[in-house]
C-alpha positions in Angstrom: -24.2 -26.6 -7.3 -21.0 -28.7 -7.1 -19.2 -28.4 -3.8 -15.6 -28.4 -4.1 -14.0 -30.3 -1.3 -10.7 -28.2 0.2 -9.4 -28.4 3.7 -9.4 -25.3 5.7 -8.7 -24.4 9.7 -10.7 -21.6 11.3 -9.9 -20.2 14.5 -12.1 -17.5 16.5 -12.9 -16.1 19.7 -16.5 -16.1 18.8 -18.4 -19.0 20.8 -14.6 -19.5 21.9 -11.4 -20.9 19.8 -12.3 -23.7 17.5 -10.4 -25.4 14.8 -11.3 -27.7 12.4 -10.0 -29.6 9.4 -12.8 -30.5 6.9 -14.3 -29.5 3.9 -15.5 -26.0 3.2 -19.1 -26.8 3.4 -18.9 -28.7 6.8 -16.6 -25.6 8.0 -19.3 -22.9 6.5 -21.9 -24.7 8.5 -20.2 -24.8 12.1 -19.0 -21.2 11.5 -22.1 -19.5 10.6 -23.7 -21.7 13.5 -21.5 -20.4 15.8 -21.8 -17.0 14.5 -25.4 -17.0 14.5 -25.8 -18.3 17.9 -23.8 -15.1 19.0 -26.1 -12.8 16.9 -23.4 -12.1 14.9 -24.6 -13.6 11.5 -27.5 -12.9 9.0 -26.8 -14.9 6.4 -24.7 -14.4 3.0 -24.8 -14.7 -0.3 -21.3 -15.3 -0.5 -18.4 -15.5 2.2 -14.7 -16.0 2.1 -11.7 -15.4 3.9 -10.3 -12.8 1.7 -7.5 -11.4 3.9 -5.4 -11.5 6.7 -4.9 -8.2 8.3 -2.5 -6.8 11.4 -3.8 -4.5 14.1 -1.2 -2.0 15.8 0.0 -3.1 19.1 -2.6 -2.6 22.3 -5.6 -3.0 19.8 -7.9 -5.1 18.9 -10.3 -6.2 15.8 -13.2 -3.8 15.1 -16.7 -4.6 15.7 -17.6 -6.3 12.8 -17.4 -6.3 8.8 -20.8 -6.5 7.0 -20.2 -8.4 3.5 -23.0 -7.4 1.2 -24.7 -10.1 -0.6 -27.5 -10.4 -3.5 -30.8 -9.1 -2.9 -30.1 -7.2 0.0 -28.9 -9.9 2.1 -25.6 -10.7 3.8 -23.2 -11.3 6.6 -22.0 -9.8 9.7 -18.7 -11.2 10.8 -16.8 -10.4 14.0 -12.9 -11.2 13.1 -11.6 -13.5 15.5 -7.6 -13.7 16.8 -5.9 -16.5 15.1 -3.6 -18.2 17.8 0.2 -16.9 17.8 0.1 -13.2 17.1 -2.1 -10.0 16.0 -3.0 -11.1 13.2 -7.0 -12.3 12.4 -9.0 -13.6 9.5 -11.6 -11.6 7.8 -14.7 -14.0 6.8 -15.9 -12.6 4.0 -17.0 -15.6 2.4 -18.4 -19.0 2.4 -20.6 -19.8 -0.5 -24.3 -19.9 0.6 -24.7 -22.8 -2.1 -22.5 -24.8 0.3 -24.5 -24.1 3.2 -27.9 -25.4 4.0 -30.3 -22.1 4.5 -32.0 -23.9 7.0 -29.0 -24.1 9.5 -29.2 -20.4 9.4 -31.6 -17.1 9.6 -31.7 -15.0 6.9 -33.3 -11.8 7.7 -32.7 -8.5 5.3 -30.0 -5.8 5.2 -30.8 -3.1 6.9 -32.1 0.1 4.5 -29.0 2.3 5.4 -26.7 -0.7 4.5 -28.5 -1.7 1.3 -26.9 -0.7 -2.3 -29.1 1.6 -3.8 -30.3 0.8 -7.3 -28.4 4.1 -8.3 -25.4 3.1 -6.1 -25.3 0.2 -8.3 -25.6 1.7 -11.4 -23.1 4.1 -10.8 -20.4 1.2 -9.8 -21.2 -0.5 -12.9 -20.8 1.9 -15.2 -17.4 3.0 -13.6 -16.5 -0.1 -13.9 -17.4 -0.1 -17.4 -15.0 2.9 -18.0 -12.6 0.7 -17.0 -12.8 -1.6 -19.9 -14.4 -4.8 -18.4 -17.0 -6.5 -20.9 -20.5 -7.5 -19.4 -19.2 -11.0 -19.0 -16.3 -10.1 -17.0 -18.3 -7.4 -15.1 -21.0 -10.0 -14.0 -18.5 -12.8 -12.7 -16.6 -9.8 -11.1 -19.5 -8.3 -9.3 -21.1 -12.0 -8.4 -17.3 -13.2 -6.7 -16.9 -9.7 -5.2 -19.5 -7.7 -4.7 -17.4 -4.7 -2.5 -16.5 -3.6 -6.2 -19.9 -2.0 -6.0 -18.8 -0.1 -2.7 -17.5 3.7 -3.2 -14.6 2.5 -1.4 -13.4 0.5 -3.8 -14.4 2.9 -6.8 -12.3 5.7 -4.9 -9.3 3.0 -4.4 -9.1 2.5 -8.1 -9.7 5.8 -9.2 -6.5 6.8 -7.1 -4.9 3.6 -8.4 -5.5 4.5 -12.2 -4.6 8.3 -11.7 -1.2 6.8 -9.9 -0.2 4.9 -12.8 -1.1 7.4 -15.3 0.8 10.3 -13.8 4.3 8.2 -14.3 3.5 7.1 -18.0 1.6 4.1 -17.3 -1.2 3.0 -18.9 -4.3 3.0 -16.8 -5.8 -0.1 -18.8 -3.3 -2.1 -16.6 -5.3 -1.5 -14.0 -8.2 -3.0 -15.1 -6.5 -6.2 -16.9 -5.0 -6.8 -13.3 -8.7 -6.4 -12.0 -10.3 -8.6 -14.5 -7.2 -11.4 -14.1 -7.0 -11.5 -10.3 -9.4 -9.2 -8.4 -7.9 -10.5 -5.0 -4.5 -8.9 -6.0 -6.6 -5.5 -6.7 -8.0 -6.0 -3.4 -4.3 -6.2 -1.8 -2.8 -3.3 -3.9 -5.7 -1.0 -2.5 -5.4 -2.7 1.1 -1.6 -1.9 1.4 -2.2 1.7 -0.4 1.6 1.8 -1.0 1.5 1.8 -4.8 2.5 5.8 -5.3 5.1 5.3 -2.9 6.5 2.2 -4.9 5.9 3.9 -8.5 7.9 7.1 -7.4 10.7 4.8 -5.9 11.0 2.7 -9.2 11.1 5.8 -11.0 13.9 7.1 -8.9 16.0 4.1 -9.9 15.8 5.4 -13.6 12.8 3.1 -14.9 11.4 4.7 -18.0 7.4 4.7 -18.2 8.1 2.2 -20.8 9.8 -0.3 -18.4 7.9 0.9 -15.6 4.6 -0.3 -17.6 6.0 -3.6 -18.5 7.1 -4.3 -14.6 3.6 -3.6 -13.7 2.2 -5.8 -16.4 4.5 -8.8 -15.5 5.0 -8.8 -12.3 1.5 -6.4 -10.7 2.3 -7.8 -7.3 5.3 -4.7 -7.0 2.6 -2.2 -6.6 1.6 -3.7 -3.1 5.3 -4.9 -2.1 6.9 -3.9 1.2 9.3 -1.2 -0.2 11.3 -0.9 3.4 11.8 -4.9 3.3 11.8 -5.5 -0.7 12.1 -2.8 -3.3 14.9 -0.9 -1.2 17.2 -3.8 -0.2 16.9 -5.6 -3.6 17.7 -2.9 -5.9 20.5 -1.4 -3.0 22.0 -5.9 -3.3 21.5 -5.9 -7.1 24.2 -2.4 -7.3 26.0 -3.9 -5.1 27.0 -7.0 -7.2 27.7 -4.5 -9.8 24.6 -3.8 -11.8 25.3 -0.1 -13.2 22.4 2.6 -12.4 22.2 3.0 -15.9 21.3 -0.6 -16.5 19.1 -1.2 -13.4 16.2 -0.2 -15.4 17.1 -2.9 -18.2 17.5 -5.5 -15.4 14.1 -4.7 -13.5 11.8 -4.1 -16.8 13.2 -7.7 -18.0 12.9 -9.7 -14.4 10.4 -7.8 -12.3 10.1 -10.4 -9.9 13.5 -9.4 -8.0 10.8 -7.0 -6.6 9.2 -9.5 -4.7 12.3 -11.1 -3.3 14.0 -10.7 0.1 17.5 -10.7 -1.0 18.9 -12.8 1.9 16.5 -15.4 1.7 16.2 -15.6 -2.2 19.3 -14.0 -3.8 22.0 -14.3 -1.9 22.3 -17.9 -1.5 22.1 -18.3 -5.8 25.0 -15.7 -5.1 26.9 -18.3 -2.9 25.8 -20.9 -5.6 27.7 -19.3 -8.1 30.7 -18.0 -6.7 31.3 -21.4 -5.4 31.0 -22.7 -9.2 34.2 -20.4 -9.7 32.0 -17.4 -11.2 34.1 -14.3 -10.2 32.2 -11.7 -7.9 33.5 -9.2 -10.3 31.8 -10.5 -12.9 28.4 -10.9 -11.4 26.7 -7.5 -12.4 27.9 -8.1 -16.0 26.3 -11.3 -16.0 23.4 -10.2 -14.6 23.1 -7.1 -17.0 23.7 -9.2 -19.6 21.3 -11.9 -18.7 18.6 -10.7 -16.1 16.4 -13.2 -14.9 20.1 -15.5 -14.2 19.1 -14.7 -10.1 15.4 -15.4 -10.4 16.5 -18.8 -11.9 15.5 -22.1 -9.1 19.3 -23.5 -8.8 17.7 -27.0 -8.1 15.1 -27.1 -10.5 17.1 -25.3 -13.5 20.7 -24.8 -13.2 21.8 -27.8 -11.4 20.6 -30.3 -14.1 22.1 -28.5 -16.6 25.4 -28.7 -15.1 25.2 -32.1 -14.1 24.4 -33.2 -18.0 27.6 -30.9 -19.1 29.6 -33.1 -16.4 28.1 -36.4 -17.9 29.6 -35.7 -21.2 33.1 -35.0 -19.9 33.1 -31.3 -18.6 34.9 -30.6 -15.3 33.1 -29.1 -12.4 36.2 -26.5 -12.5 35.5 -25.0 -15.9 31.6 -24.0 -15.1 32.8 -20.9 -13.5 34.1 -19.4 -17.1 31.4 -21.0 -18.9 28.8 -19.2 -17.3 31.2 -16.0 -17.5 31.5 -16.1 -21.1 28.0 -17.3 -21.8 25.5 -16.4 -19.1 22.3 -17.4 -21.1 23.6 -21.0 -20.8 22.0 -21.1 -17.3 18.5 -19.5 -18.8 18.4 -22.3 -21.8 16.7 -25.1 -22.0 18.1 -28.5 -21.2 16.4 -30.7 -23.7 17.4 -27.9 -26.3 21.2 -28.1 -25.1 21.3 -31.8 -25.3 20.2 -31.7 -29.3 23.4 -29.2 -29.7 25.6 -31.3 -27.8 24.0 -34.5 -29.8 24.8 -32.4 -33.2 28.6 -31.9 -32.4 28.8 -35.3 -31.4 27.1 -36.5 -35.0 29.7 -34.6 -36.7 32.4 -36.1 -35.1 33.2 -34.0 -32.4 33.4 -36.2 -28.8 35.8 -36.7 -26.6 38.2 -34.2 -25.5 37.2 -32.4 -28.5 33.9 -31.8 -27.5 34.9 -30.7 -24.1 37.2 -28.3 -25.6 34.5 -26.9 -28.2 31.7 -26.7 -25.1 34.1 -25.2 -22.5 35.8 -22.5 -25.0 33.0 -21.6 -26.7 29.5 -22.2 -25.0 27.8 -19.6 -26.6 27.5 -22.1 -29.7 25.0 -23.5 -27.1 22.5 -20.6 -27.4 22.5 -21.2 -31.8 19.7 -22.8 -33.1 20.1 -26.2 -34.6 19.5 -25.0 -38.2 22.3 -22.6 -38.0 24.6 -24.9 -36.9 24.2 -27.7 -39.9 24.4 -24.5 -42.1 27.3 -23.1 -41.0 29.0 -26.6 -41.2 27.4 -27.1 -44.6 29.2 -23.6 -45.6 32.5 -24.9 -44.4 32.5 -28.2 -46.4 30.9 -26.5 -49.7 34.4 -25.1 -49.9 35.9 -28.4 -50.4 36.6 -29.6 -46.9 35.4 -33.1 -45.8 33.6 -33.6 -42.5 36.8 -34.8 -40.7 38.8 -31.5 -42.0 35.6 -29.5 -41.3 35.7 -31.1 -37.4 39.8 -30.0 -37.2 39.1 -26.5 -38.1 36.2 -26.1 -35.6 38.2 -27.6 -32.9 40.5 -24.6 -32.9 37.8 -22.1 -34.5 34.4 -23.1 -34.0 33.1 -19.4 -35.0 33.6 -20.0 -38.4 29.8 -21.8 -38.5 29.1 -17.8 -38.2 30.2 -17.7 -41.5 28.0 -17.4 -44.8 29.1 -19.3 -47.6 29.6 -15.9 -49.6 31.8 -14.9 -46.9 34.0 -18.1 -47.0 34.2 -18.6 -50.8 35.7 -15.0 -51.2 38.5 -15.4 -48.7 39.5 -19.1 -50.3 39.2 -18.0 -53.9 41.6 -15.5 -52.9 43.8 -17.9 -51.3 43.7 -20.7 -54.1 43.4 -18.2 -57.2 45.7 -15.0 -56.3 47.8 -16.2 -53.7 48.3 -19.4 -55.8 48.1 -21.9 -52.6 46.4 -25.1 -51.7 43.1 -25.3 -49.7 44.5 -28.0 -47.8 47.1 -25.4 -46.5 44.1 -24.1 -43.9 44.4 -27.2 -42.4 48.2 -26.8 -40.9 46.9 -22.9 -40.0 43.1 -23.0 -39.2 43.4 -19.5 -37.8 43.5 -18.2 -41.6 39.6 -18.3 -41.4 39.1 -16.0 -38.7 41.0 -13.3 -40.7 39.2 -10.3 -42.6 40.1 -10.5 -46.1 40.2 -6.7 -46.9 41.7 -5.6 -43.6 44.4 -8.8 -43.1 44.9 -11.1 -45.9 45.0 -8.8 -48.8 47.2 -6.1 -47.5 49.6 -8.6 -45.9 49.7 -10.6 -49.3 50.3 -7.4 -51.2 53.5 -6.3 -49.2 55.0 -9.6 -49.2 54.3 -10.1 -53.2 55.9 -6.3 -53.6 59.1 -6.9 -51.3 60.0 -10.2 -53.0 59.5 -8.5 -56.4 61.9 -6.1 -55.2 64.4 -8.3 -53.8 63.9 -7.1 -50.5 63.3 -10.8 -48.9 64.9 -14.1 -49.6 63.4 -15.8 -52.6 61.8 -18.6 -50.9 58.5 -20.4 -50.5 56.7 -18.3 -47.5 54.2 -20.2 -45.4 50.6 -19.3 -45.1 51.3 -18.7 -41.3 54.2 -16.5 -41.8 52.3 -14.3 -44.0 49.2 -14.0 -42.2 49.8 -15.1 -39.0 51.8 -12.8 -35.9 51.1 -9.7 -34.4 50.4 -6.5 -36.4 53.8 -5.1 -34.3 55.7 -8.3 -35.1 54.5 -7.9 -39.1 55.7 -4.0 -38.7 58.9 -4.8 -36.9 59.9 -7.7 -39.3 58.7 -6.9 -42.8 57.6 -3.1 -42.9 60.5 -1.2 -42.4 62.7 -2.8 -45.0 61.5 -0.2 -47.0 59.5 3.2 -46.6 57.1 2.6 -49.6 56.0 -0.8 -47.6 54.2 1.0 -44.6 52.5 3.0 -47.2 51.6 0.2 -49.4 50.0 -1.9 -46.0 47.9 1.3 -44.6 46.6 2.4 -48.0 43.5 -0.2 -48.7 42.5 0.5 -44.9 42.3 4.5 -45.3 40.6 4.3 -48.4 38.1 1.8 -46.9 37.8 4.3 -43.7 36.8 7.2 -46.0 
């Protein structure tokens, strides 16, 4: 068997404290010699450092742990203290193939400690009920023989039952076991999963949301409720995340449940506030983009901000950009560069580009195909590339309009209103107004007022007719005749009906 070299430090009270930094093979031989010399080791099939345990104050480690192996062989290890506290490692694996068997005595495990054939068959049958196939089951038993014990079976039954009681698929337990057996052992050893599931339920998570949390971040089952879950939830609520949206936030970014907020989250909040993000906007941002505080500021966020600075965006504008479009921070940097390059290729450069990015950062969330299609749609109406850019400088949302929508609006402008297409370049806001709710009703009122002689006969600009607030239009024009008000409202009432 090929031996994988790995550095390790082992400390123990057996045979006096010893420490070494060497390969696992050498480490295994030395450790077993010391254990065997004290009568503590028989032999092994697999022994590995499996967990770190803490004993209550005033109590020491137990008399030893038997780690079963194949063929009735195993090793009994008395755990040794680690320097600097009451934590000690339980030696539960040093692979037999990594140790020369001549260095230790091989003895048979006592009859009372051996797994009977009936026990083995029952354990294998149970593992199969969890959904493990033969290949996975064989690897699992070989690497973690403790799965054959009655204690493990009881633990798994309890875990499956706990998941089922809150509406989470019991198959998740077997998936975790198959992918990460060590994690299952830690979850069972901590035995806090029932309390954690109940707490998450009390936070408003639905069964579907709980299932997503467990599937993506099963470590939440073994996390400390007092040190991690409760403080983090309170922290998110304190930032403005509502109780109604808390379940959504945690289910979309369950990694929050692994954080200690004062260490991992508070510094990120301070960083965002330093960029100009207002505290009152934090909760809204998190609800809109839950993963925002799970990002690495150094690896994910800062490189994007530096790039935006390199194209001319001032640091003082970052706060408003992030508030307008929080997903900007979660986007891919290379994709962001491609979109900025696209705008540059269309003639939007310098100050025009900066204004576009700062006022409409959501455009960075659009696909290149979508942006290009929007640009082409405006060109098809009859504008040159330069003219399209002049429109986009003020109203980039026109890129979201379909060709059909734009053509109806501009056909009405040229055929019904008898106005030039180029007039839009002096009043670009025209592209943002609704044809049915704004353009048609105002044109109809103006036409009638002129026909009735209620307005001076002159050429009114497009801005005069379509621009101006609703209040201004009513006070300036609708008051000229009682019928004007009804004429202006009628299409809206008909449409609403």
